[in-house]
N, C-alpha and C positions, 0 to 999 in steps of 0.2 A: 504493500500500500504506500502511496505517496505520503510524504511528510505533511504535517498540519500546515506548515508555512507554504508548501507547494500547493496544497488544495486552496488555501486562501488566495494565493497569487493567481491561480487559474481563474478564480471568480473575478478578481479585480481586473485582470487583463481582458477578459471577455466583456466586462462592463465598461471599462474606461479607455482601453487602448484599441481593441479590435475595431470599434466603430470609426476610429480615426482613419484606418487604412481602407478608404473607399475613394474612388475617383472623384466623387462629388464633394469631398471635404476640402479639396484644394491643397496643392503641394506646399504653399507657404504656411498654411495652418498646420499641416502634417509635420513639417520640419520643426515648427515652434513647439508643438505639443510633445513631440518625441524628446526634444532637448529639455523641455521643462520637467517632464516626468523623470528623466534620468538624473537631472540635477538634484532631485530630492534625496538621492543616495549620496552620502558623503564619500569623498575620496579616501581610500585606505591609508592608514598611517605607514610611514616608512618608505614612501615613494615621492621623489622630487619631480615636479612637473615644470618643464620649460617649454614655452611657445617659441619655436624656432624652425626656420625652413629646413627641408631635407631635399637637396637637389633643386632648390627653388620652389618646392611645393610646401604650402603651409602645413605645419605638423606640431603635434605635442611629442616632446621627448620625455619619456617616463623612466626614471632611473631609480632602482632600489637603493636604499641607504647603504646596503652591504657592498655596493659596487663603488670603488674609489677611482678617481681619475688615474689613468695609466701614467706611470713614471716615464721620463724621457728615455730610460734605458730598457724599458720593457720591449721585448722582441716578439712575443706571442700575441697575435691579434685576437681580440675578444669577440665571440659570437654575439650578434645583435639580432633582435626580432623586428621585422617589418610587419605591422598589422594593418589590414585593409578592412574597414568597417562595412557592415551591411546597411540595407535600406533600399533595396531594389534599384540601385543606381540613381534614385530620385530624391531620397531623404537620407538622413544620417550624417554624423559629423564626429569629430573628436569629443565634442560636448556630450553627445548622446551615448558614446561608447567608452569614454575615458575612464569611468569608474571600474568597469569590468577589465579593461585592458591594463589598468594600473595593478589590479589584483593578479593578472597573468604575469606581468613583469616581476612583481614581488615573489610570486609563487615559484617562478622559473629562474629567478635571480638573473634576469637579462635586461640590459639596456634596450628599451623598446621605443620604436618610432611609430606613432599613429598618425597617418597622413590624412589631410583634408583634400582628397582628390575632387576634381570637378564633377558636378552632378548634371544629369539630364532633367528636363529637356533643354535647358540653357546650353549645355555642353554634351551632346550625344556622343555615342561611340565613334571613334576610339579614344575620346578625351581621358576617361578614367584609366585606361591602359597606358596611355602616354605618360600620365602623371606617375603611375606606379612604377613604370620602367625607369623614369628619371630618378626616382627615389632609390630604387634598387641599385642602379649603377653607382650612385653616390655612396651608399652604404657598403656595397661589395668591394669598392676600391680600398676600403679600410680593413676588411676582414670577412669572415664567414657570416652568412645571413640565413636565418630561418624565416619563412613567410607563413603568416597565419591570417585567417579572415573568417567572417561569419556571413551566411546567407549570400547576398550579392558579392560581398567582399570575399567569400570563399570561392565563388565562381571567378572573380577577378584574380584571385591568387593562382588559380589554375591557368587562366589565360596568360597571366604574367609569366608563369613558369614556362609555358609553351613558347612564348616570345623570347625568353632568355635562352632557351635551347636553340631556337631557330637562328638567333643572332650569335650563337656560339660563345655566349658569356659563361663565366663560371656558374654552375648550377647552385641553387640554394641547398643548404644542408638538410633541410626537412620541410615538410608542409604540415600545418595543423588547420583543419577545416571544421567549422561548426555549421552543420546543416547547410552545406553549400548549394546555392542556386546555380546549377550548371546546365540547365535546359530551359532556355527562355521561350521555347515553343510550348512549354507546359504540357508535354505529352505523357508524363508519368501518370499511372492510374491513381496514385494517391491524391492527385490534385482534386479529383472528384470524390474518391472513396473516403478521404479523411477531412473533407471540407467542414463537416459538422463537428468533428472532434478537435480540430485546431482552434486555439483560443487567441491567436495573435494575427495571423495572416488570413486573407480571403483570396480565393481564386480570381475573382474579378479584378482585384487590385493588382495582383501579379501580372495579369495579362496587360493591364493598363501601363504598368511600369515598364514592361518589356517593350511595348510600342514606343514609349517616350525615349527609351535608351537607344533602341535600334534604328529609329527613323524608318527609312525605306529599305534598310538592309535586311538580308535573309536571316530570320531568327534562328535557323538551324546551322548557320555558319559557325565553325569552331571558334572564331574570334569573339562570337557572342555567346555561344552555347558550348563551353569546353568539354561537355560530355562527349563530344565527337572529336576531340583532339587526339593527337598521336601521343600516347603516354610512355613511349619508349624513353628510357634514361631519366624518367622522373625520380625524384628523391624519395626516401621513406616518408610515408604519409599516414597521419592519424585523422580519421573522420569520425566525428561524434554527431549522433542524430537522435531526436526524440521519437518515440514510437507513435505518437499521436499527430504528427505534423503533416501538412499537406505536401511538403517537399521530401517526404520520406523516400520515395522512389528515386529521387535524384541521387541521394547518398548511396542507396543500394546498387543502382546501375553503375554509378561511378566506381565504386569499390570493385565490382565485378569486372569492369573493363580495364581497370588498372592492374588487377591481378592477372588478367589475360595477357597484358603487355609485360608482365614480369616485375611489376612494381611491388616493393615491400609495403603493403597497405594494411592498416588495421581499421575495421569498421566497428565502432563501439555504440551499441544501441542502449538508450536509457528509457526504461519502461515508464509509461504514463507522463512523459515529458513532451513539451511543445517546442515550437521553433525558437532556437537560440535561448534556451532556458538558462544558459550560463550567465546571462546578464544579471541574474539574481544571486550570485555567489556571496554577496554580502550577508545574506541571512538564510539561504536555502541549502540544506545539506546535500541535495542531489547536485546542485550546481557546484558546490565546493568539491564534491567527489570528482566531478568532471575536470575541474582545474588541477586537482591532484594527479589525475591520469595524464593530463597534458605535461605537467612537470616531470613525471616519471618517464614519459616518452622522450622528452627533450634530453633528459639526463642520459638516457640509453643511447641517443644519437651521438652524444659527446664522448662516450667511452671508446 
């Protein structure tokens, strides 16, 4: 059975948040509502926040207190985390995701960059990918990089990795994906089968967001729907998904195709959880467990 805090959160999300994600609500109001709701959660202790560009892209740099500035004589580059937030490519920001990402930074003891990539429809594809690639180039020039993202940010993490390999750049050390949206054509059966069970997203809103991001481009193209990408040479990947979410099939199909391509991929399903439940790690045991798994996975990659 889900924890009491999870059951209460489910009710609050269905009542206060899910109605926000409808095309008729307006993107400006959606962005404001998402930022406001997440700002109710205090930033975790022990993480320093700096607002500073990453390769010219606005970003929050979230540094755990346990990490000290490298000395001039240090020769071993330190791994950093590049985080790409979710929001259907049309909403979301460091403000909406900063509290969760700060917890990830602290839990994993990684200097973490949460970039504020450009959103559609003001900046349709490939603007988000261009921003993510600029940030990655900047960070990778200094040392190893792990890429992580949730929802659309998870899909963007996959698209970014494919672009990195296409351009023959050093590949990321690992990928961490929370409920990645990797099929913008919304062809997964769970889009309809779990529509009533999901407490955050709605199928109508997903299709609307996909249209805003893609413009007149083919929704099935790998640059938009990385479910169809070539996964050869992808790094070790952790995928976390909730059993109740409408994007459930995106994660399952992604894991299957990555395994077929020879990728070391772990698909971790959390019973009775919804889309990106990790956002509630400040008080919900299931979300804390998920971040513990992320930290263990990242430590394993460093061994």
